[in-house]
RODO-2510 file (C-alpha; in nm, 4 decimals, decimal comma):
residues 335
     n   res          X          Y          Z
     1     m    12,4118     9,0102    18,5862
     2     i    12,4335     9,0850    18,2123
     3     q    12,7652     9,0052    18,0628
     4     s    12,9165     9,2065    17,7688
     5     r    13,0082     8,8867    17,5886
     6     v    12,6527     8,7513    17,5610
     7     l    12,5247     8,7411    17,2089
     8     p    12,1963     8,9565    17,2096
     9     l    11,8496     8,8653    17,0794
    10     a    11,7144     9,0475    16,7733
    11     l    11,3667     9,2059    16,8461
    12     t    11,1595     9,3243    16,5467
    13     q    10,9668     9,6538    16,5563
    14     g    10,6280     9,4966    16,4684
    15     d    10,3647     9,7288    16,3230
    16     p    10,4969    10,0809    16,4311
    17     s    10,1307    10,1966    16,4871
    18     g    10,0540     9,9102    16,7234
    19     i    10,1675     9,8452    17,0648
    20     g    10,4869     9,6902    16,9707
    21     p    10,7174     9,9973    17,0215
    22     e    10,5469    10,0515    17,3698
    23     l    10,6175     9,6823    17,4587
    24     a    10,9708     9,7179    17,3612
    25     l    11,0279    10,0152    17,5632
    26     k    10,8388     9,8756    17,8614
    27     a    11,0428     9,5449    17,8476
    28     y    11,3631     9,7364    17,8403
    29     c    11,2521     9,9315    18,1458
    30     a    11,1912     9,5945    18,3244
    31     r    11,5179     9,4313    18,2098
    32     k    11,6733     9,4357    18,5664
    33     a    11,3773     9,3375    18,7642
    34     e    11,3056     9,0501    18,5008
    35     d    11,6640     8,9574    18,4607
    36     l    11,6228     8,9656    18,0898
    37     p    11,8967     8,8777    17,8435
    38     p    12,0245     9,1580    17,6259
    39     f    11,8475     9,2481    17,3041
    40     f    11,8452     9,5049    17,0294
    41     v    11,5412     9,6351    16,8301
    42     l    11,5547     9,6614    16,4366
    43     g    11,3636     9,9773    16,3494
    44     d    11,3679    10,3525    16,3435
    45     p    11,5371    10,5119    16,6512
    46     a    11,3599    10,8314    16,6008
    47     m    11,0286    10,6649    16,6118
    48     f    11,1078    10,4745    16,9510
    49     e    11,2268    10,8133    17,0877
    50     r    10,8810    10,9658    17,0006
    51     v    10,7008    10,6735    17,1638
    52     a    10,9084    10,7038    17,4895
    53     r    10,8215    11,0847    17,5035
    54     l    10,4716    11,0469    17,4127
    55     l    10,4224    10,7766    17,6968
    56     g    10,6542    10,9500    17,9311
    57     l    10,8898    10,6403    17,9632
    58     e    11,2194    10,7383    18,0754
    59     v    11,4366    10,5293    17,8428
    60     n    11,7501    10,6412    17,6504
    61     v    11,7321    10,5167    17,3016
    62     e    12,0506    10,4843    17,1147
    63     a    12,1231    10,3957    16,7462
    64     t    12,3821    10,1466    16,7092
    65     t    12,5257     9,8470    16,5323
    66     t    12,4701     9,4813    16,6282
    67     a    12,8252     9,4482    16,7392
    68     s    12,7802     9,7181    17,0098
    69     a    12,4245     9,6122    17,1151
    70     t    12,5103     9,4095    17,4229
    71     e    12,7265     9,7000    17,5762
    72     i    12,4736     9,9573    17,5005
    73     f    12,2035     9,7504    17,6568
    74     l    12,3464     9,8449    17,9979
    75     t    12,2450    10,1981    17,9816
    76     a    12,0098    10,2430    17,6697
    77     l    11,7759    10,0588    17,4464
    78     p    11,9894     9,9628    17,1309
    79     v    11,8067    10,0271    16,8096
    80     v    11,9740     9,9093    16,4803
    81     p    11,8409    10,1452    16,2146
    82     l    11,6718    10,0009    15,8980
    83     d    11,7708    10,3240    15,7174
    84     r    11,4140    10,4116    15,6379
    85     a    11,1783    10,6495    15,8614
    86     v    10,8446    10,5135    15,9618
    87     r    10,5459    10,7133    16,0360
    88     g    10,4167    10,5034    16,3331
    89     d    10,1077    10,7061    16,4053
    90     a     9,9559    10,5151    16,7073
    91     g     9,6389    10,3480    16,6255
    92     a     9,6535    10,4407    16,2678
    93     p     9,8258    10,1660    16,0620
    94     s     9,9650    10,2717    15,7254
    95     a    10,0640    10,0511    15,4273
    96     a    10,3507    10,3050    15,3755
    97     d    10,5135    10,1561    15,6975
    98     a    10,4695     9,8019    15,5768
    99     p    10,8028     9,7669    15,3944
   100     s    10,9884     9,8672    15,7231
   101     t    10,7887     9,6094    15,9229
   102     i    10,8703     9,3295    15,6717
   103     l    11,2356     9,4310    15,6511
   104     s    11,2758     9,4337    16,0394
   105     i    11,1712     9,0593    16,0240
   106     e    11,4085     8,9817    15,7400
   107     r    11,6972     9,1524    15,9068
   108     a    11,6424     8,9724    16,2410
   109     v    11,6692     8,6516    16,0626
   110     e    11,9882     8,7663    15,8933
   111     c    12,1366     8,8728    16,2189
   112     v    12,1108     8,5317    16,3541
   113     a    12,2537     8,3707    16,0314
   114     r    12,5442     8,5919    16,0502
   115     g    12,6130     8,5081    16,4185
   116     e    12,5265     8,8804    16,5291
   117     a    12,2294     8,7729    16,7328
   118     r    12,1313     8,4464    16,8884
   119     a    11,7500     8,4298    16,8344
   120     v    11,4577     8,6249    16,6872
   121     v    11,1741     8,7792    16,8889
   122     t    10,9032     8,9305    16,6905
   123     n    10,6747     9,2064    16,7857
   124     p    10,3108     9,1842    16,6471
   125     i    10,2250     9,2662    16,2869
   126     a     9,8855     9,3357    16,1191
   127     k     9,8710     9,1068    15,8129
   128     n     9,5989     9,2940    15,6497
   129     v     9,8248     9,6042    15,6415
   130     l    10,1099     9,4022    15,5003
   131     y     9,8846     9,2544    15,2419
   132     a     9,8012     9,6024    15,1237
   133     a    10,1806     9,6369    15,0596
   134     g    10,1964     9,3094    14,8580
   135     f    10,3083     9,0672    15,1306
   136     s    10,2401     8,7233    14,9940
   137     h    10,2594     8,5217    15,3091
   138     p     9,9662     8,4118    15,5308
   139     g    10,1576     8,5274    15,8397
   140     h    10,4759     8,5484    16,0240
   141     t    10,5114     8,1745    16,0526
   142     e    10,5221     8,1033    15,6840
   143     f    10,7559     8,4079    15,6019
   144     l    10,9994     8,2795    15,8497
   145     g    10,9966     7,9356    15,6665
   146     e    11,0957     8,1329    15,3412
   147     l    11,3608     8,3264    15,5344
   148     s    11,5038     7,9987    15,6618
   149     s    11,5608     7,8934    15,3085
   150     r    11,7078     8,1992    15,2039
   151     y    11,9546     8,2688    15,5005
   152     f    12,0227     7,9085    15,6422
   153     h    11,9637     7,7202    15,3115
   154     h    11,7324     7,5012    15,5141
   155     e    11,3965     7,3818    15,3801
   156     a    11,1917     7,4334    15,6938
   157     r    10,8288     7,3251    15,7845
   158     p    10,7592     7,5717    16,0716
   159     v    10,5320     7,4657    16,3300
   160     m    10,3509     7,6956    16,5583
   161     m    10,3534     7,6246    16,9399
   162     l    10,1928     7,8391    17,2056
   163     w    10,3665     7,8050    17,5277
   164     a    10,3044     7,9092    17,8916
   165     p    10,4097     7,7370    18,2150
   166     e    10,0567     7,5858    18,2532
   167     l    10,0171     7,4507    17,9012
   168     a    10,1739     7,4170    17,5652
   169     v     9,9511     7,3698    17,2452
   170     v    10,0162     7,3292    16,8817
   171     p     9,7347     7,3845    16,6201
   172     v     9,8068     7,1347    16,3432
   173     t     9,6094     7,3532    16,0946
   174     i     9,6358     7,7270    16,1487
   175     h     9,4731     8,0138    15,9599
   176     v     9,2196     7,8299    15,7426
   177     a     8,8466     7,8140    15,7350
   178     l     8,7156     7,5484    15,9655
   179     a     8,5423     7,3827    15,6812
   180     q     8,8628     7,3117    15,5162
   181     v     9,0189     7,1280    15,8047
   182     p     8,8907     6,7740    15,7341
   183     q     9,0630     6,7934    15,3978
   184     l     9,3834     6,9322    15,5381
   185     l     9,4106     6,6992    15,8218
   186     t     9,6164     6,4145    15,6745
   187     r     9,8049     6,1399    15,8465
   188     e    10,1175     6,2804    15,6874
   189     l    10,0610     6,6234    15,8166
   190     l     9,9971     6,4934    16,1652
   191     v    10,3011     6,2701    16,1651
   192     e    10,5318     6,5372    16,0416
   193     t    10,4006     6,7925    16,2892
   194     g    10,4342     6,5378    16,5784
   195     r    10,7825     6,4487    16,4699
   196     i    10,9108     6,8083    16,4712
   197     v    10,7356     6,8834    16,8172
   198     a    10,8863     6,6077    16,9699
   199     r    11,2298     6,6715    16,8329
   200     d    11,2396     7,0423    16,9278
   201     l    11,0926     6,9934    17,2655
   202     a    11,3937     6,7456    17,3315
   203     a    11,6471     6,9686    17,1722
   204     r    11,5362     7,3185    17,2861
   205     f    11,3268     7,2650    17,5886
   206     g    11,5257     6,9828    17,7508
   207     l    11,2531     6,7173    17,7641
   208     a    11,4274     6,3793    17,7230
   209     k    11,0934     6,2032    17,6233
   210     p    10,8278     6,4552    17,5233
   211     r    10,4787     6,3418    17,5786
   212     l    10,2359     6,4429    17,3004
   213     a     9,8562     6,4256    17,3390
   214     f     9,6494     6,4593    17,0345
   215     a     9,2988     6,5955    17,0527
   216     g     9,0242     6,4540    16,8255
   217     l     8,8613     6,6681    16,5436
   218     n     8,4991     6,5759    16,6294
   219     p     8,2922     6,5974    16,9569
   220     h     8,3837     6,3342    17,1970
   221     a     8,6586     6,2361    16,9585
   222     g     8,4137     6,0952    16,7196
   223     e     8,2238     5,8689    16,9574
   224     g     8,3563     5,5698    16,7858
   225     g     8,2595     5,6918    16,4489
   226     a     7,9167     5,8151    16,5306
   227     m     8,0253     6,1650    16,4812
   228     g     8,2807     6,1389    16,2223
   229     r     8,5495     5,8995    16,1139
   230     e     8,8687     6,1367    16,1278
   231     e     8,9772     5,9861    16,4475
   232     i     8,9522     5,6315    16,3318
   233     d     9,0836     5,6794    15,9703
   234     v     9,3396     5,9603    16,0127
   235     i     9,4432     6,0701    16,3743
   236     a     9,4752     5,7179    16,5296
   237     p     9,6874     5,5746    16,2517
   238     a     9,9087     5,8972    16,2781
   239     i     9,9512     5,8312    16,6490
   240     e    10,0420     5,4707    16,5884
   241     e    10,3114     5,5845    16,3401
   242     l    10,4616     5,8197    16,5775
   243     r    10,4689     5,5600    16,8449
   244     a    10,6530     5,3257    16,6021
   245     m    10,9136     5,6004    16,5945
   246     g    10,9674     5,5953    16,9482
   247     i    10,7652     5,8966    17,0206
   248     e    10,5294     5,9075    17,3190
   249     a    10,1965     6,0061    17,1712
   250     t     9,8404     5,9394    17,2952
   251     g     9,4945     6,0000    17,1703
   252     p     9,2780     6,0966    17,0088
   253     h     9,1337     6,2707    17,3170
   254     p     8,8013     6,4534    17,3433
   255     a     8,9233     6,8249    17,3292
   256     d     8,6562     6,9260    17,5701
   257     t     8,8243     6,7206    17,8621
   258     m     9,1992     6,7735    17,7791
   259     f     9,2673     7,0994    17,9319
   260     h     9,1520     7,0842    18,3173
   261     e     9,4397     7,0883    18,5645
   262     a     9,4414     6,7129    18,6182
   263     a     9,4459     6,6149    18,2528
   264     r     9,7386     6,8570    18,1837
   265     r     9,9521     6,6579    18,4146
   266     n     9,9594     6,3814    18,1634
   267     y    10,1180     6,5369    17,8798
   268     d    10,3840     6,7945    17,7647
   269     v    10,2139     6,9405    17,4767
   270     a     9,8570     6,9145    17,3225
   271     l     9,8206     6,8852    16,9429
   272     c     9,4780     7,0051    16,8206
   273     p     9,3583     6,9595    16,4680
   274     t     9,2114     7,3384    16,4569
   275     h     9,3324     7,6817    16,5500
   276     d     9,0662     7,7504    16,8018
   277     q     9,0842     7,4104    16,9770
   278     a     9,4421     7,4977    17,0756
   279     l     9,4299     7,8839    17,1378
   280     i     9,1215     7,9078    17,3416
   281     p     9,2511     7,7075    17,6406
   282     i     9,5946     7,8593    17,6509
   283     k     9,4607     8,2147    17,6066
   284     t     9,2122     8,1427    17,8811
   285     l     9,4717     8,0195    18,1215
   286     a     9,7644     8,2485    18,0258
   287     f     9,6334     8,5442    17,8169
   288     d     9,9071     8,7928    17,9194
   289     r    10,1829     8,5382    17,9570
   290     g    10,1561     8,3093    17,6548
   291     v    10,4365     8,2955    17,3926
   292     n    10,4237     8,1954    17,0333
   293     v    10,7274     7,9804    16,9540
   294     t    10,8044     7,8563    16,5989
   295     l    10,9282     7,4987    16,5900
   296     g    11,0985     7,3352    16,2948
   297     l    11,3167     7,6295    16,2174
   298     p    11,7058     7,6405    16,2170
   299     f    11,6824     7,9244    16,4590
   300     v    11,4867     8,0118    16,7718
   301     r    11,1824     8,2386    16,7095
   302     t    10,9488     8,3495    16,9869
   303     s    10,6731     8,6251    16,9936
   304     p    10,4001     8,7553    17,2167
   305     d    10,0735     8,5573    17,1915
   306     h     9,8590     8,8728    17,1064
   307     g     9,8010     9,1084    16,8295
   308     t     9,8834     9,4733    16,7562
   309     a     9,6066     9,6112    16,9615
   310     f     9,5601     9,9264    16,7564
   311     d     9,2865    10,0238    16,9923
   312     i     9,5111    10,1064    17,2872
   313     a     9,8248    10,1989    17,0999
   314     g     9,9650    10,5190    17,2269
   315     k     9,7698    10,5135    17,5485
   316     g    10,0389    10,3697    17,7708
   317     v     9,8310    10,0938    17,8893
   318     a     9,9678     9,7865    17,6980
   319     n    10,0874     9,4984    17,9246
   320     p    10,4364     9,3951    17,8245
   321     s    10,4053     9,0636    18,0091
   322     s    10,3838     8,8391    17,6984
   323     l    10,6763     9,0135    17,5332
   324     i    10,8809     8,9880    17,8393
   325     e    10,8009     8,6149    17,8583
   326     a    10,9047     8,5893    17,4762
   327     i    11,2405     8,7639    17,5341
   328     r    11,2939     8,5416    17,8464
   329     l    11,2097     8,2153    17,6691
   330     a    11,4146     8,2990    17,3581
   331     g    11,7100     8,3462    17,5701
   332     r    11,6487     8,0316    17,7689
   333     i    11,6080     7,7912    17,4700
   334     s    11,8755     7,9528    17,2548
   335     a    12,1324     7,9411    17,5334
***
C-alpha cells in the first residue's frame, strides 16, 4: 500500500524520441500489480500525454511539483515540468531535444540533493544525440559523477554494476576500445573498484561480507603467463591488496567458466576487465530484467539495462520489465 508520506523517486525522461516515455507510462500502469514505490517524471507533460494517446494507454498525466508528486501518484502519473517543450518524434531523435534530456538528469540529482526525492532512476539516452548538442561526457555514469560534485560536494568515482537476481557484474573498464584495456587495467583501478563495490554492496544491498570474484583478462586467465601476464602482474596483486583490507576477493578466474549456475553460487558479484566480459552473460541471463546500478555515488541511481530502441519507439511493443525492476530496486536500496 502506497503511503502519502513516502518520498518519491525521480525518473528522468530519457531521449523523448526513444522508448523511455512509453516505458514510464507502462511502469505507471503496472504500479499496483508490481507494488512499485511512488515516482515522478521530470519532463514535458504534454509530450507524455501525446505518447499515451498514440499508444492507447489509459493514463492520466498531471503536471505537478515534487512536493505533491506522491499524492498525485495514486491517481495520475506525476510529471514535473522542465519548462521547455520537446519534439519527441518517435524513432526520429533530434539534437534540439538534447538540452531537455540533459536537464532532466541534472534536475533529478538536484531533487535528491534537496530532499525532494530519495533516488534517481534514469531512462535510456542516446549519447550520439547528446554529443551533437555539446554533451562532453562519455555517458550517464560520468555525468552523474560531475553532478555528485556539483550538488553533493562529493568527489565520486562512479562504478557501473549490472544487477539481476541471477547475477551481478561490474565492468572495470567500460566504454573504451579493447586495445586500450591492458594499459588502463592498473592495480590501482582494480583495488579502488573492488573497494567501492564491496562497500556499497554492504551498505545498500545488505551483504555483510560481499564476495567479489575477479575475471582474468586473457583466455584461461593467462594460462600461467603463457597467454599474457596481466593476471600475474596486475590482477592477482590487486586481489591480494583487497584481501589485506578484509574484503573477500577471489581470482583471477577464467572468464569462460565463471557464469554457469554452479559457479555463480560462489560469489555475489563478478568484476571483469572488459565491458563485454561483464555484459554478455547478464544480458544473456536477464536481458529484460537487468538493472544498471551506479555505485560510488552519494545517492542511489538505477537505470534499465538497455538503450533507446528507436526502431520500436511509438509502436507500443516496448517491454517495461527492466524499468520496473530499476524502479523497484531503487526503492529497495534507498529505503
